[in-house]
N, C-alpha and C positions, 0 to 999 in steps of 0.2 A: 457482412460487415464485423470486423474484429472489434470485440469491446469490452467494456468492464465498467465498474461502479467504484469511485474511490472517494477519498477525503482528500482535498487540496493542504498543502502545509502553510503555515504563513512564512513568509520570508527570514523572521529570525531563525525558525526552524529548518529551513532548507538551507540556510545560509552557516548553521553549524554542522547540519550532517555534511555539507558539501565539503567544509574546512576539515572535518576527520577524516574523509575518504581521501582529500588529496595526501592526506601523510601516508595511505597506506601504500605497501611496498610492492604490491603484486595486484594483478588484475586489470580489469576496464571498469572505471569509475562510471557510475550513472551520470549523466548531464543533469545538471541544477533545477535544471526545467522538468525533468522527468520522475522527480521525486514526490511520491506520494504515498498514500495509505490503501491500498486494494482491497475492497469491502467483498466485492464478487468480482470472479472473472466470469463473463459471461460467453467467452468464445466466439466463434463466427455466426452469425445472426443475421436472418434477412430484414432488411431496412422494416417491412411491414410487423416485424415481431418485436423491434426495438419501438417503435409508434406505441404500440400495444403497451409495451412496458411502461414509456414515457407517462401513460394517462394513470398506471398503476402507482408508480414513483410521487408522482404529483398529490397525490392522496395519503402519503404515508405522514402521519402528525409523530414527531419526536420533539424532545427537548433537547436544548443543547446542553452540551455535557463537556468536562475537560479530559484531556488524556495526556500521557507521559509517558517516557521511556524509562527501560529498567536493564539494560544493557546491549550487546552484542552477540550474534551468535551466527551461524553457517547452516546453510541447507545442503546436503549431500555428505554423510557421515563419512564413509571411507574415502572420498576425493571430493573434499568442497567444490559446489559450482555458482556459490553465491554467499555474499558477506550481507547482513542486515542489521539494523535497529531495532529491536523488539520493543513491543510498546508493553507497557504496564497492564497488568489485568484489569478489566473494566465489564462491568456487566451490562453499563449502557451500549459500548461498543460491542458485545456480544448480541443484545438483544436488537441493535439496529442490522447487525449481518443475518440475523433470523429474518427480521421483517422484510428486507432485500432478496432474499431467496424466495419466500413465501410470493411476493410480488412477483418475482420472475417466473415461478410454478404459475402464477395465474396467468401471466402474460402468454403462456405455451410454451416455455424454456425449459428445454432439461438440463439441469447442471450435474456436472460430477460431483459424486459424493466425496468428500475431503475433509478432514479436519480444519478447522481455520485457525492459524498462526499470524496473529496480526503483526504485521512488519513493515520496514520501509527499506526496500532494497538499496544497497550502495554500491555494490560492485560485483562483477561477474566474474567467472572464472573459466568460461568455455568448457574446454573438453576436460578440465582439472587442472592440477597445480604439480609441478615435479616436486621431490621431497624437499628440495632447497628452497621453494617457494611456500610449500606448505608449512616448515618451519619457520620462515619470515611473517606468514599470516597469523601462525599461532603466536609467535611473540608479541606481532601489533595488537591481537586481543587480548593476551594478557596485560599488556602495557594499557589499554584503554579500556579495563572493565570496568572502571570505576567511573568512566568520562560522566561529567553530566551533561544532558541534554535538554533544552527549554522543553517545557510542558505547554501544552495550546490549548484553546477553546475549539469545539468542533459545534460549526453553527447551519451544517448541511454537508452535502454531498454532491456528487457530479456523475453523469455517464460520460464515458470518453470513447472515441475510436481509437485503435491503436494499429498504425501503419508498421509494418515490419519492413526493415532496409537493412543493407550490408553493414552499416555501422551504427544498428541500433532500433530501436522501433521509436516512432513520433507519435506522440500522444497528441487529440485535437479534442478539446471540449465541445461534447454536443448539446450538454443541459445542464442546468443547476438545480437544485432544490434545496430551499433554506428550511430550518426548523422553528418552531413557535419559540419566542422567548417567554421564560416562565417567570412567573412573580412568586419571589422566594418568601413573600410574607403570607401565601398561602398556605 
C-alpha cells in the first residue's frame, strides 16, 4: 500500500492556496482536497508494516505548534516539475519529522535518505515546460513572491493511503494522531 504521513491543512489555508494556484497560467493545479503538508513519504508498504507503524505513531507525544508560509518555489532547477508554497522554518516541524522517521524505522520501514523541504504542492508540470510556459511561470512567481498566506495551528498529523490514477493521486486518510495540549502557564 502506497502511504505517507502528513499534516492536514485548515479550510482557510486550502482556500487561500487554491485561489493562488487557480491564477497559475501553466501546469496541472492540485485538487483542493489533495493539499497537505507531507511529513514523511513511506512508499509502498505491506499492511502489517503500516499496522506496526500505527502503534509507534500513537505513542508519539508532541506539543501543538504554529506554522506559516514564506514564499513560493519550484522543484526541478533546469526544468520545473512542481510549484509549491514553502513553509517557514520551524524547529517543532523539524523535530516532528525526525520523530516520525524514527518511528518508521522502529516499525521496520526503510526510508530513503533525503533532505526534508517542507512544502505544499500547488501544481505539477509533468515532463516540464516549454520556454514560453517557463517564462509565464517565472512571471507568476515574481508577481506572487510576497503573497500573504494564512498561518495555522498544527494539532496532529495523519497516515494516508495514496492511490495513483491517470488524473492524479487520490488520498484516503487511514488514521489520525492528535497532539497534547500544553499549558502555557507552566
